C-alpha positions as CSV (number, residue, x, y, z in Angstrom):
1,X,12.0,-4.1,-18.1
2,X,10.7,-6.1,-15.0
3,X,7.8,-6.9,-16.6
4,X,9.7,-8.5,-19.6
5,X,12.2,-10.4,-17.3
6,X,9.6,-11.9,-14.8
7,X,6.3,-13.0,-15.6
8,X,3.2,-10.9,-14.3
9,X,1.7,-13.2,-12.0
10,X,5.2,-13.5,-10.2
11,X,5.5,-9.9,-10.0
12,X,2.4,-10.1,-8.0
13,X,3.6,-12.6,-5.6
14,X,6.8,-10.8,-5.2
15,X,4.8,-7.7,-4.6
16,X,2.7,-9.7,-2.0
17,X,5.8,-10.6,0.0
18,X,7.3,-7.2,-0.1
19,X,4.0,-5.7,1.3
20,X,4.0,-8.3,4.0
21,X,7.4,-7.1,4.7
22,X,6.8,-3.6,5.1
23,X,3.5,-4.0,6.8
24,X,4.1,-7.1,9.3
25,X,7.8,-7.5,9.8
26,X,9.4,-4.1,9.0
27,X,7.6,-2.0,12.0
28,X,8.7,-4.6,14.6
29,X,12.6,-4.3,13.2
30,X,12.4,-0.5,12.7
31,X,11.2,0.2,16.4
32,X,14.1,-1.8,17.9
33,X,16.7,0.3,16.1
34,X,18.0,3.9,15.9
35,X,19.8,3.5,12.3
36,X,18.5,5.7,9.2
37,X,15.7,4.1,8.0
38,X,17.4,2.7,4.7
39,X,15.7,-0.8,5.2
40,X,12.5,0.9,5.3
41,X,13.4,2.8,2.1
42,X,14.7,-0.5,0.5
43,X,11.4,-2.2,1.2
44,X,9.1,0.7,-0.1
45,X,11.3,0.9,-3.1
46,X,10.8,-2.4,-3.6
47,X,7.0,-2.1,-3.4
48,X,6.9,0.9,-5.9
49,X,8.8,-1.1,-8.6
50,X,7.1,-4.4,-8.4
51,X,3.8,-2.7,-7.9
52,X,4.1,-0.2,-11.0
53,X,5.6,-3.1,-13.0
54,X,2.3,-5.5,-11.9
55,X,0.1,-2.9,-12.4
56,X,0.7,-0.8,-15.5
57,X,0.8,-2.5,-18.9
58,X,4.2,-2.9,-20.8
59,X,3.8,0.4,-23.1
60,X,2.3,2.4,-20.2
61,X,4.5,1.2,-17.6
62,X,7.5,2.7,-19.6
63,X,5.9,6.0,-20.7
64,X,4.2,6.9,-17.2
65,X,5.2,4.2,-14.8
66,X,9.0,4.5,-14.8
67,X,9.1,8.5,-14.5
68,X,6.6,8.4,-11.7
69,X,8.4,5.6,-9.9
70,X,11.7,7.5,-10.5
71,X,10.4,10.8,-9.1
72,X,9.0,8.9,-5.9
73,X,12.2,6.6,-5.0
74,X,14.3,9.9,-5.8
75,X,12.2,11.7,-3.1
76,X,12.5,8.5,-0.8
77,X,16.5,8.4,-0.8
78,X,17.1,12.1,-0.9
79,X,15.5,12.2,2.5
80,X,18.0,10.1,4.0
81,X,20.6,12.9,3.4
82,X,18.4,16.2,3.5
83,X,16.5,17.0,6.4
84,X,13.9,19.3,5.3
85,X,10.5,18.9,6.5
86,X,8.8,19.8,3.1
87,X,10.6,17.1,1.5
88,X,9.6,14.6,3.9
89,X,6.0,15.5,3.3
90,X,6.3,15.7,-0.2
91,X,8.2,12.0,0.1
92,X,5.0,11.0,2.2
93,X,2.6,12.4,-0.4
94,X,3.8,11.0,-3.4
95,X,4.3,7.7,-2.0
96,X,0.8,7.5,-1.0
97,X,-0.1,8.9,-4.4
98,X,1.7,5.9,-6.3
99,X,0.2,3.2,-3.9
100,X,-3.5,4.4,-4.4
101,X,-2.8,4.4,-8.3
102,X,-0.8,1.3,-8.3
103,X,-3.8,-0.5,-6.3
104,X,-6.5,0.9,-8.6
105,X,-4.7,-0.6,-11.9
106,X,-3.6,-3.7,-10.2
107,X,-7.1,-4.3,-9.1
108,X,-8.3,-3.6,-12.8
109,X,-5.8,-6.0,-14.5
110,X,-6.5,-8.8,-11.8
111,X,-10.2,-8.6,-12.3
112,X,-9.8,-8.5,-16.0
113,X,-6.9,-10.9,-16.7
114,X,-7.0,-13.0,-14.0
115,X,-10.5,-14.1,-12.8
116,X,-11.3,-16.8,-10.4
117,X,-7.8,-18.3,-9.5
118,X,-5.3,-17.9,-7.0
119,X,-3.5,-14.7,-8.7
120,X,-6.7,-12.7,-8.3
121,X,-6.9,-13.6,-4.7
122,X,-3.3,-12.5,-4.1
123,X,-3.8,-9.6,-6.2
124,X,-6.8,-8.4,-4.5
125,X,-4.9,-8.8,-1.0
126,X,-2.1,-6.7,-2.4
127,X,-4.6,-3.9,-3.4
128,X,-5.8,-3.8,0.0
129,X,-2.5,-3.6,1.5
130,X,-1.6,-0.9,-0.8
131,X,-4.6,1.0,0.4
132,X,-3.7,0.7,3.4
133,X,-0.3,1.6,3.2
134,X,-1.5,4.8,1.1
135,X,-3.4,5.9,4.1
136,X,-0.3,5.3,6.3
137,X,1.8,7.7,4.4
138,X,-1.0,10.1,4.8
139,X,-1.2,10.0,8.4
140,X,2.9,10.2,8.6
141,X,2.7,13.3,6.3
142,X,-0.2,14.6,8.7
143,X,1.9,14.0,11.8
144,X,5.0,15.5,10.8
145,X,3.0,18.9,9.7
146,X,0.9,18.7,12.9
147,X,1.9,16.5,16.1
148,X,-1.7,17.0,17.6
149,X,-3.5,15.8,14.5
150,X,-3.9,12.4,16.4
151,X,-4.5,11.5,19.9
152,X,-2.7,8.6,21.5
153,X,-3.7,6.5,24.6
154,X,-0.4,4.8,24.6
155,X,1.8,6.6,22.2
156,X,4.9,4.2,20.6
157,X,7.9,6.4,19.4
158,X,10.4,5.6,17.3
159,X,13.8,7.6,16.1
160,X,13.0,9.2,12.2
161,X,15.3,10.9,10.0
162,X,18.9,11.8,9.8
163,X,18.9,13.4,13.1
164,X,16.9,10.5,15.0
165,X,14.0,12.6,16.2
166,X,11.7,10.7,18.1
167,X,8.1,10.5,16.4
168,X,5.4,8.5,16.6
169,X,6.5,4.7,15.1
170,X,5.6,3.6,11.6
171,X,4.1,0.5,13.0
172,X,1.6,2.1,15.1
173,X,0.5,4.3,12.2
174,X,0.2,1.1,10.5
175,X,-2.0,-0.5,13.0
176,X,-4.1,2.7,13.2
177,X,-4.4,2.7,9.3
178,X,-5.7,-1.0,9.0
179,X,-7.8,-0.6,12.3
180,X,-9.8,2.5,10.4
181,X,-10.0,0.5,7.0
182,X,-11.6,-2.3,8.5
183,X,-13.8,0.0,10.9
184,X,-12.7,-2.1,14.1
185,X,-12.2,1.5,15.9
186,X,-11.0,0.6,19.1
187,X,-10.6,4.0,20.4
188,X,-7.1,4.1,21.6
189,X,-6.1,6.6,18.5
190,X,-8.5,9.4,18.0
191,X,-8.3,12.1,15.0
192,X,-8.2,15.5,16.8
193,X,-8.3,18.0,13.7
194,X,-10.8,18.2,10.7
195,X,-8.3,16.9,8.2
196,X,-7.7,13.8,10.1
197,X,-11.2,13.4,10.6
198,X,-11.6,13.4,6.6
199,X,-8.8,11.3,6.0
200,X,-10.3,8.5,8.7
201,X,-14.0,8.5,7.4
202,X,-13.0,8.2,3.9
203,X,-10.7,5.2,4.5
204,X,-13.4,3.8,6.6
205,X,-15.8,3.8,3.6
206,X,-13.1,2.9,0.8
207,X,-12.3,-0.1,3.0
208,X,-15.9,-1.1,3.3
209,X,-16.6,-0.3,-0.6
210,X,-13.4,-2.3,-1.6
211,X,-14.5,-5.6,0.2
212,X,-18.2,-5.1,-1.0
213,X,-17.1,-4.8,-4.7
214,X,-14.6,-7.6,-4.2
215,X,-17.0,-10.2,-2.7
216,X,-19.7,-9.1,-5.5
217,X,-17.2,-9.5,-8.4
218,X,-16.0,-12.7,-6.8
219,X,-19.7,-14.0,-6.8
220,X,-20.2,-13.4,-10.2
221,X,-17.1,-14.8,-11.4
222,X,-16.8,-17.9,-9.6
223,X,-20.1,-19.4,-11.1
224,X,-19.4,-18.6,-14.5
225,X,-16.1,-20.1,-14.1
226,X,-17.1,-23.5,-12.8
227,X,-19.9,-23.6,-15.6
228,X,-17.4,-22.8,-18.1
229,X,-15.2,-25.6,-16.9
230,X,-18.2,-28.1,-16.6
231,X,-19.1,-27.3,-20.1
232,X,-15.9,-27.7,-21.3
233,X,-15.5,-31.0,-19.9
234,X,-18.7,-32.5,-21.2
235,X,-18.3,-31.1,-24.8
236,X,-17.2,-33.8,-27.3
237,X,-14.0,-33.6,-28.6
């Protein structure tokens, strides 16, 4: 559907802007309002649809991507009207799984079909943001189950759910996720339980591994692409 109406490279551009909105703009807007998180659901739905359409091939997207996104989006919007703890946690885990799968598929397509151009750079950034967003949803689910999972020096709360219960804000968990993945480790948020410890160290390892593989891939691709272009220019027509 979407990958027929919109060229795939433009889907990656749209996904990039949707991820920027979720990770940079929405946290500030959300933390200033007590309304239901309709805006967050809209932005996450856009990320799920654009990410799946840009990552899956057309036939695979129709067979597997559409049903998976339909289930994830269904859980997302159901949470606006039904306030069950298990539903909220399931929604977070489904979204986290979708984001991780989309990141892997997107990176595979970027590095096999869009080498050494601006689409590959944008796709790599999208993959990094999707991984960070995946762990953000895992931290959200973890804190919903156990409020003592993370210790905050300066907790920032915001209303969440249909009852506007105050929980740790989405923006602070986005911040913690990307600080952990980049291994900055400011120490203002500390994991307190074994599962939280496991999530943080695995995200740190994946973040560093991601950057190492990305740089190695680009270093291997860019010179060969330059030589190919140079040989094409020098070859007689």
